[in-house]
C-alpha positions in Angstrom: 92.6 104.3 158.3 93.3 104.8 161.9 93.2 101.7 164.0 92.7 103.3 167.2 89.2 104.6 166.2 87.4 101.4 166.4 89.1 100.9 169.7 88.2 104.4 170.8 84.5 103.7 169.7 84.2 100.5 171.6 85.8 102.2 174.7 83.6 104.9 174.6 80.6 102.8 174.0 81.5 100.6 177.2 82.4 103.5 179.4 79.8 105.8 178.6 82.6 108.5 177.2 83.8 108.8 180.7 86.2 111.3 181.3 88.5 112.2 184.3 87.5 115.8 184.5 83.8 116.8 184.1 83.8 119.8 186.4 84.7 123.1 184.9 87.5 125.1 186.5 86.5 128.3 187.9 88.5 131.0 186.3 91.1 132.7 188.6 89.6 136.2 188.5 86.0 134.8 189.3 87.3 133.0 192.2 89.2 135.9 193.3 86.1 138.0 193.7 84.4 135.5 195.3 87.2 135.3 198.0 87.4 138.9 198.3 83.6 138.9 199.2 84.1 136.0 201.6 87.1 137.7 203.3 84.9 140.7 204.6 83.3 140.6 208.0 79.8 141.5 206.6 76.6 141.6 208.6 75.3 138.4 207.1 78.6 136.8 208.2 78.1 137.8 212.0 74.3 137.2 212.1 75.0 133.4 210.8 78.2 133.1 213.2 76.6 134.2 216.4 73.4 132.0 215.5 75.6 129.0 215.0 77.3 129.8 218.3 74.2 130.0 220.2 73.0 126.9 218.8 76.3 124.9 219.3 76.4 126.4 222.8 72.9 125.3 223.9 73.6 121.7 222.1 76.8 121.3 224.2 75.0 122.1 227.4 72.2 119.9 226.7 74.6 117.1 225.3 72.9 117.1 222.2 74.9 115.6 219.1 72.3 116.6 216.5 71.9 120.1 217.6 75.9 120.7 217.7 75.9 119.1 214.1 73.3 121.7 213.1 75.3 124.5 214.5 78.1 123.2 212.0 76.2 123.5 209.2 75.1 127.1 209.9 78.4 128.2 210.8 80.3 130.5 208.1 83.8 130.5 209.8 85.1 128.1 207.0 84.7 130.9 204.2 87.5 133.3 205.6 90.0 130.7 206.4 89.7 129.4 202.8 90.1 132.9 201.6 93.2 133.1 203.9 94.8 130.4 202.0 93.7 131.5 198.8 95.4 134.8 199.7 98.6 133.1 200.8 98.7 131.1 197.5 98.5 134.1 194.9 100.8 136.4 197.6 97.9 138.8 198.1 98.9 140.1 201.4 95.9 142.5 201.6 93.4 139.5 201.3 95.2 137.3 203.5 95.4 139.9 206.6 91.7 140.9 205.8 90.7 137.1 206.0 92.9 136.8 209.2 91.1 139.7 210.7 87.9 138.4 209.9 88.8 134.9 211.4 90.0 136.5 214.6 86.9 138.8 214.9 84.7 135.7 214.5 86.8 133.5 216.9 86.5 136.5 219.7 82.6 136.7 219.0 82.0 132.9 219.2 83.9 132.7 222.7 82.3 135.8 224.2 78.9 134.4 222.9 79.4 131.2 224.7 80.9 132.4 227.7 77.9 135.0 228.3 75.5 132.3 227.4 76.9 129.9 229.7 77.3 132.3 232.5 73.4 133.6 232.2 72.5 129.7 232.5 75.0 129.2 235.3 76.6 126.2 233.8 78.8 124.2 236.2 78.9 120.8 234.8 80.6 119.5 231.6 79.6 116.4 229.5 80.6 114.2 227.0 80.3 116.5 224.2 82.2 119.0 225.7 85.1 116.6 226.9 85.3 115.1 223.8 86.6 118.2 222.4 89.4 118.8 224.8 91.9 116.4 223.9 92.6 116.7 220.3 95.5 114.5 218.5 97.0 113.7 215.2 93.6 112.0 214.3 91.9 115.5 214.5 94.5 117.0 212.3 94.2 114.2 209.6 90.2 115.1 209.7 91.0 118.7 209.1 93.5 118.2 206.3 91.0 115.8 204.4 88.2 118.3 205.0 90.2 121.2 203.7 91.1 119.3 200.6 87.5 118.5 200.0 86.3 122.0 200.7 89.1 123.9 198.7 88.6 121.7 195.7 84.8 121.7 195.7 85.4 125.7 195.8 87.4 125.7 192.6 84.9 123.5 190.7 81.3 124.6 189.5 79.4 121.3 190.0 80.8 120.6 193.5 79.8 123.6 195.3 77.0 121.4 197.3 79.6 119.5 199.1 80.6 122.2 201.2 77.7 121.5 203.7 79.3 118.0 204.3 82.5 119.6 204.7 81.3 122.1 207.3 80.1 118.9 209.4 83.4 117.0 209.0 85.6 119.6 210.7 84.8 121.4 213.9 85.2 125.0 214.0 82.5 126.6 216.1 81.9 123.8 218.6 85.5 123.7 220.1 85.4 127.7 220.3 81.7 127.4 222.1 83.3 124.7 224.5 86.4 127.2 225.2 83.8 130.0 226.0 81.9 127.6 228.6 85.3 126.7 230.1 86.1 130.3 230.6 83.1 131.1 232.3 83.7 128.2 235.2 86.1 128.2 238.2 89.3 126.5 238.6 87.5 122.8 239.2 84.5 121.6 237.5 82.0 118.6 237.9 81.9 116.1 235.0 78.8 114.4 234.1 79.1 110.7 232.7 76.1 108.7 232.4 74.4 108.1 235.7 77.2 109.5 237.7 79.3 112.7 238.3 82.8 113.3 239.1 83.8 116.6 241.0 87.0 118.1 241.4 88.2 117.8 237.7 90.8 120.5 236.8 89.4 123.0 234.4 91.3 122.5 231.3 88.3 122.8 229.1 89.5 126.1 227.4 93.1 125.1 226.7 92.2 121.9 225.1 89.2 122.9 223.0 91.0 125.9 221.8 94.0 123.8 220.8 91.7 121.6 218.7 90.3 124.7 217.0 94.2 125.7 216.1 94.4 122.3 214.8 91.6 122.8 212.5 92.6 126.4 211.4 96.1 125.6 210.7 95.3 122.1 209.1 92.7 123.7 206.9 94.9 126.5 205.8 98.1 124.4 204.7 96.1 121.7 203.0 94.1 124.4 201.0 97.2 126.4 200.2 98.5 123.2 198.7 95.3 122.5 196.9 95.2 126.1 195.3 99.1 125.8 194.3 98.4 122.2 192.5 95.7 123.7 190.3 97.5 126.6 189.5 95.8 129.3 191.7 99.1 131.2 192.3 102.7 130.2 192.1 105.1 128.4 194.6 108.0 130.8 193.4 106.0 133.7 194.6 104.6 132.2 197.8 107.4 130.0 199.2 107.7 132.4 202.4 104.1 131.7 203.2 104.3 128.0 202.6 107.3 127.6 204.8 105.6 129.6 207.8 102.7 127.4 207.4 104.6 124.4 207.5 106.5 125.3 210.4 103.4 126.2 212.4 102.0 122.7 211.4 105.5 121.2 212.6 105.3 122.8 216.1 101.5 121.9 216.4 102.3 118.3 215.8 104.6 118.1 218.8 101.9 118.3 221.5 99.3 116.3 219.4 102.0 113.3 218.9 102.1 113.2 222.5 98.4 113.6 222.9 97.9 110.5 220.2 100.0 108.2 222.6 97.9 109.0 225.5 94.8 108.8 223.6 95.8 105.1 222.6 96.5 104.3 226.0 93.0 105.7 227.1 91.2 103.8 224.4 92.9 100.4 225.8 91.9 101.0 229.2 88.6 102.0 228.3 88.0 98.7 226.5 89.2 96.7 229.6 86.4 98.5 231.6 83.9 97.7 229.1 84.4 94.3 230.0 84.0 94.9 233.6 80.4 96.7 232.6 79.5 93.5 230.6 79.8 91.5 234.0 83.3 90.2 233.4 84.7 91.9 236.7 85.9 88.6 238.0 88.7 88.5 235.4 90.8 90.4 238.1 93.1 88.1 240.1 91.8 89.9 243.4 88.3 88.6 242.5 89.5 85.1 242.3 89.6 84.6 246.0 85.7 85.1 246.3 84.2 85.0 242.5 80.6 84.7 243.9 80.9 88.2 245.6 82.4 89.7 242.8 79.6 88.5 240.3 77.3 90.8 242.1 79.4 93.7 241.8 78.8 96.0 238.4 80.8 98.9 237.0 78.1 101.6 236.0 80.6 104.0 234.5 84.5 104.9 234.2 86.1 108.2 233.5 89.6 107.8 232.0 91.9 110.8 231.5 95.5 110.3 230.3 97.8 113.2 230.0 101.5 113.3 229.8 101.6 109.3 230.3 100.0 109.8 233.5 96.5 108.1 233.8 93.6 109.4 236.2 90.7 106.9 236.3 87.2 107.5 238.3 85.3 104.6 238.8 81.7 104.1 240.1 80.5 100.5 241.2 77.2 99.3 242.2 76.9 96.5 244.7 74.9 95.0 247.4 75.0 96.9 250.8 78.0 95.8 252.8 79.8 93.7 250.1 82.4 96.0 248.8 83.9 97.6 251.7 86.3 100.1 251.8 89.2 97.8 252.3 88.3 95.7 249.5 87.8 98.8 247.3 91.4 100.1 248.2 92.8 96.6 247.7 90.9 96.5 244.3 92.2 100.0 243.6 96.0 99.2 244.4 95.6 96.0 242.2 94.6 98.2 239.4 97.0 100.8 239.9 100.0 98.2 239.8 98.7 96.5 236.8 97.9 99.6 234.6 101.6 100.9 235.3 103.0 97.6 234.6 101.0 96.8 231.5 100.7 100.2 230.0 104.2 101.5 231.0 102.5 104.4 232.9 104.7 106.9 234.9 101.7 106.9 237.2 98.4 106.1 237.7 95.7 107.3 240.2 92.5 105.3 240.6 89.5 106.6 242.8 86.5 104.4 243.5 83.1 105.3 244.4 80.5 102.5 245.5 76.8 103.0 245.3 75.0 100.3 247.3 71.9 98.7 246.3 69.4 96.5 247.9 67.3 93.6 246.5 64.1 92.8 248.2 62.1 89.9 247.5 58.7 89.5 248.4 56.5 86.4 248.3 53.1 85.4 249.2 49.8 84.1 247.7 46.9 86.2 247.3 43.6 84.9 248.0 41.3 85.2 244.8 37.5 86.0 245.9 35.3 83.1 245.3 32.7 83.2 243.0 29.1 82.6 244.6 
């Protein structure tokens, strides 16, 4: 009698006959046919893509996160990219070329739609929804790789296809292209809106940064999906090793600017965290404010805009203070103190701080109103 049978029965009763793989693997021929259909630039593909471009552009202009997320769900751009990775894994040059052509046509269509729409609406200001997609780093690459693993694996399993909508939300494809189109419709300088204030004269690098974010997602999705297909034996590494080397080389080249951007991103986050304490009414922590703490307790930081590029920081600050308290001399002194402190503490090559002051005035009224006497 097999002694393992009782043990197996007990284990099955406790685990509910748990199995590692409950999803059926889609046959290679069936997956190949599906990828061929997704690689073709059909009418339905362009209808959904242009609708997603319009929704994303309007959501970006309106600074609405919910609308931009809705555009991510509608956008079908993920499908031809997965078809591209599948074509590379099975060494099918025709499928890979057709998928790449569909992606290129889709990219041009989205950018042109966003540029045309922003020109018609005469958009001249950028907001947080736009600027948040102009400085990609290694974190964005990690998100793209994780989303690609989820998307490609879900595509090869029958019961996991419902996860593709969540993958579309996780990775940004259409929104950065729309930001690129919006940036192309503007001039050399733009006006940025942050909370209550605006900052004019910012160099228009919106298009370059947002298109780099799209390239990060495109290459990250392609490389990660290629690995997932090979691991699941859709194709052979012996046949597609050239494609794999080219993709890895592109990914390595992309990591060079992203690594530098990640360093700048970490410095920016530290600087922003310091200004958050000032917004909380703790501006008197600075050495310059210890001379007259009562004066600085009446000063508030309304908003801050921090940009770090190539280890050089540019900071725009807007303070609110009673009229006549924060003079130009004190503002310059505060700016100089912050510059020297930032360069020393964060080891920056250069730092430029621009301070704007919005005066406020508090009026107090006192008096006793006479109530009509009762007859």
